[in-house]
C-alpha positions as CSV (number, residue, x, y, z in Angstrom):
1,X,-1.8,-3.3,22.3
2,X,0.9,-2.8,19.7
3,X,0.6,-2.0,16.0
4,X,1.7,-5.6,15.3
5,X,-1.1,-6.9,17.4
6,X,-3.6,-4.4,15.8
7,X,-2.5,-5.4,12.3
8,X,-2.9,-9.0,13.1
9,X,-6.6,-8.4,13.8
10,X,-7.2,-7.1,10.3
11,X,-9.0,-9.3,7.7
12,X,-9.3,-8.0,4.2
13,X,-9.1,-9.5,0.7
14,X,-7.5,-12.9,0.1
15,X,-3.7,-12.4,-0.2
16,X,-3.6,-9.1,1.6
17,X,-1.4,-8.9,4.6
18,X,-0.2,-6.0,6.9
19,X,3.3,-6.4,8.2
20,X,4.6,-4.0,10.8
21,X,8.3,-3.6,10.5
22,X,8.9,-1.4,13.5
23,X,6.8,0.3,16.2
24,X,6.9,4.0,16.9
25,X,9.5,4.4,19.8
26,X,11.6,1.4,18.7
27,X,15.3,2.2,18.6
28,X,16.9,1.7,15.2
29,X,20.5,2.6,14.4
30,X,20.8,4.2,17.8
31,X,17.9,6.6,17.3
32,X,14.4,6.4,18.6
33,X,11.8,6.2,15.8
34,X,9.0,8.8,15.9
35,X,6.9,6.8,13.5
36,X,6.5,3.1,12.9
37,X,6.4,1.5,9.5
38,X,4.0,-1.0,8.0
39,X,4.0,-2.6,4.6
40,X,0.8,-3.8,3.0
41,X,1.4,-6.8,0.7
42,X,-1.2,-7.7,-1.9
43,X,-1.6,-9.6,-5.1
44,X,-1.4,-7.4,-8.2
45,X,-0.8,-7.6,-11.9
46,X,1.3,-5.3,-14.1
47,X,-1.0,-2.5,-15.1
48,X,0.6,-1.8,-18.5
49,X,0.1,-5.4,-19.5
50,X,-3.4,-5.5,-18.1
51,X,-4.5,-2.4,-20.2
52,X,-2.7,-3.9,-23.2
53,X,-5.0,-6.9,-23.0
54,X,-2.5,-9.5,-21.9
55,X,-4.5,-12.2,-20.2
56,X,-1.6,-14.4,-19.1
57,X,-0.1,-11.9,-16.6
58,X,1.5,-13.5,-13.6
59,X,0.2,-12.2,-10.2
60,X,3.0,-10.5,-8.4
61,X,3.4,-9.2,-4.8
62,X,2.5,-5.5,-4.6
63,X,3.8,-3.6,-1.6
64,X,2.6,-0.3,-0.1
65,X,4.6,1.4,2.7
66,X,2.8,3.4,5.4
67,X,4.0,5.3,8.5
68,X,2.3,4.5,11.8
69,X,1.9,7.2,14.5
70,X,2.2,6.5,18.2
71,X,-0.6,4.1,19.1
72,X,-1.2,5.9,22.4
73,X,-2.2,9.0,20.4
74,X,-4.6,7.1,18.2
75,X,-8.2,6.7,19.4
76,X,-9.2,4.2,16.7
77,X,-6.3,2.2,15.3
78,X,-8.7,0.5,12.9
79,X,-9.2,3.8,11.1
80,X,-5.4,4.2,10.6
81,X,-5.2,0.6,9.3
82,X,-8.3,1.0,7.0
83,X,-6.9,4.3,5.6
84,X,-3.6,2.5,4.8
85,X,-5.5,-0.2,2.9
86,X,-7.5,2.5,1.1
87,X,-4.3,4.2,0.1
88,X,-3.0,1.0,-1.5
89,X,-6.3,0.5,-3.3
90,X,-6.3,4.1,-4.5
91,X,-2.7,3.6,-5.8
92,X,-3.7,0.5,-7.8
93,X,-6.9,2.2,-9.1
94,X,-4.8,5.2,-10.3
95,X,-2.4,2.8,-12.0
96,X,-5.1,0.9,-13.8
97,X,-7.5,3.7,-14.7
98,X,-7.5,4.7,-18.3
99,X,-9.5,7.4,-20.0
100,X,-9.5,8.1,-23.7
101,X,-6.3,6.1,-24.2
102,X,-4.4,7.8,-21.4
103,X,-3.8,7.2,-17.7
104,X,-4.2,10.6,-16.2
105,X,-3.7,9.5,-12.6
106,X,-0.8,7.1,-13.1
107,X,0.9,7.3,-9.7
108,X,4.6,6.7,-10.6
109,X,6.8,9.6,-11.3
110,X,7.6,8.5,-14.8
111,X,4.0,9.1,-15.9
112,X,2.0,6.8,-18.2
113,X,4.4,4.0,-19.2
114,X,3.0,4.0,-22.7
115,X,4.0,7.7,-23.3
116,X,0.5,9.1,-22.8
117,X,0.1,12.5,-21.2
């Protein structure tokens, strides 16, 4: 089985897809890749507009990049795929979570986009 085949077996929320861009061991730019790469695509809304109360926010495509280890060294590929989905969910939760007017876990380097600490 390849990571592409394993990812194709995953069913999650509507609109969520796992797309393997390359497998570990693939040759890219003349070098053999030690890790593969997968992107999880999912529907999402702009968190700043959500928390501002905007109810007409267009659903956009969110994307979360994950490295994939050698499949031969992985006893349970479903655990790796599940953890990748959980990382994407955690990112979105951190982006949307607000406490006392601030977003303490905002995951982007710029901090809370509204200037909160």
